[in-house]
C-alpha positions as CSV (number, residue, x, y, z in Angstrom):
1,Q,37.2,37.0,-2.8
2,V,34.9,39.5,-1.1
3,Q,34.6,43.1,-2.0
4,L,33.3,45.4,0.8
5,V,31.8,48.9,0.3
6,E,31.1,51.0,3.3
7,S,28.6,53.9,3.3
8,G,26.8,56.1,5.8
9,G,29.5,58.2,7.2
10,G,29.3,62.0,7.4
11,L,29.3,65.0,9.7
12,V,27.1,64.8,12.8
13,Q,26.7,66.9,15.9
14,P,27.6,65.5,19.3
15,G,24.7,63.4,20.6
16,G,23.6,62.6,17.1
17,S,23.3,59.2,15.3
18,L,24.6,57.6,12.2
19,R,24.2,54.1,10.7
20,L,27.1,52.7,8.7
21,S,26.6,50.0,6.2
22,C,29.0,47.5,4.7
23,A,27.8,45.8,1.6
24,A,29.6,42.6,0.6
25,S,29.9,41.3,-3.0
26,R,28.7,37.9,-2.0
27,S,26.8,36.0,0.6
28,I,27.9,36.7,4.2
29,F,25.9,33.8,5.6
30,S,29.0,31.6,6.0
31,I,31.4,34.4,6.9
32,Y,33.1,33.6,10.2
33,A,33.5,37.2,11.6
34,L,32.3,40.6,10.7
35,G,33.6,43.7,12.3
36,W,34.0,47.4,12.4
37,Y,37.3,49.1,13.1
38,R,38.2,52.8,13.2
39,Q,41.3,54.9,12.9
40,A,41.6,58.4,14.1
41,P,44.3,60.8,12.9
42,G,47.6,59.9,14.6
43,K,46.2,56.8,16.2
44,Q,46.3,53.1,15.6
45,R,43.4,51.3,14.0
46,E,41.2,49.8,16.8
47,L,38.4,47.3,16.9
48,V,35.0,48.9,17.6
49,A,32.6,45.9,17.3
50,V,32.7,42.4,16.0
51,V,30.3,39.5,15.7
52,T,31.3,36.0,14.9
53,S,29.3,33.1,13.5
54,G,27.0,31.9,16.2
55,G,28.5,34.3,18.8
56,N,27.4,37.4,20.6
57,P,28.6,40.8,19.5
58,N,31.6,42.3,21.3
59,Y,32.3,46.0,21.6
60,V,35.2,48.1,22.7
61,D,34.4,49.6,26.2
62,S,34.2,53.1,24.9
63,V,31.2,52.4,22.6
64,K,29.2,49.9,24.8
65,G,25.6,50.9,25.2
66,R,25.9,53.4,22.3
67,F,26.8,51.3,19.2
68,T,25.2,48.2,17.8
69,I,26.5,45.9,15.2
70,S,24.1,43.8,13.2
71,R,24.0,41.7,10.0
72,D,21.4,41.2,7.3
73,N,22.3,38.0,5.5
74,A,19.6,38.5,2.9
75,K,21.2,41.8,1.9
76,N,24.8,40.7,2.4
77,T,25.2,43.7,4.6
78,V,26.6,44.4,8.1
79,Y,25.6,47.6,9.9
80,L,26.9,49.7,12.7
81,Q,24.3,51.8,14.4
82,M,26.0,54.6,16.3
83,N,24.0,56.7,18.8
84,S,25.0,59.4,21.3
85,L,28.0,60.2,19.2
86,K,30.9,62.0,20.8
87,P,33.7,64.0,19.3
88,E,36.1,61.2,20.2
89,D,34.2,58.9,17.9
90,T,35.6,60.9,14.9
91,A,37.6,58.6,12.7
92,V,37.6,56.6,9.5
93,Y,35.5,53.5,10.0
94,Y,36.4,50.3,8.2
95,C,34.5,47.1,7.7
96,K,36.4,43.8,8.0
97,V,35.4,40.3,7.4
98,V,37.1,37.0,8.1
99,D,36.2,34.2,5.8
100,R,37.1,30.9,7.4
101,T,37.8,28.2,4.8
102,I,39.4,24.8,4.7
103,R,42.4,26.5,3.2
104,G,42.6,29.0,6.1
105,D,41.3,32.4,7.1
106,Y,41.0,35.1,4.5
107,V,40.7,38.7,5.7
108,Y,39.0,41.5,3.6
109,W,38.8,45.2,4.3
110,G,36.6,47.9,3.0
111,Q,37.9,51.3,1.8
112,G,36.6,53.2,4.9
113,T,34.1,55.9,5.5
114,Q,34.7,59.1,7.4
115,V,32.7,59.9,10.5
116,T,33.1,63.4,12.0
117,V,31.4,64.4,15.2
118,S,31.6,68.1,15.7
119,S,29.4,71.1,16.5
């Protein structure tokens, strides 16, 4: 089992920055995939950024060059640095991890953190 707790959301003006954190209840060193998703009102949840074990990060086109996903294994935390924020980035942001074991893949979600970009 992995419990995930997101933080760092809030209200920011267009062009501003936020850094989201997702703290895991245990080591993420062996976690296969760590990702951030978002869901805006009336829309489906979409992948924002993901990094897999030994792989390069991948981003949805709309955030490339503005968002950066990173992990700190020592702190069991994955981050999403968001720069040059736009009103269309407004959504609830969720952290997701995929723990790949010999019994199969286990997927865990955080509770979400609200990001609102508005002047």
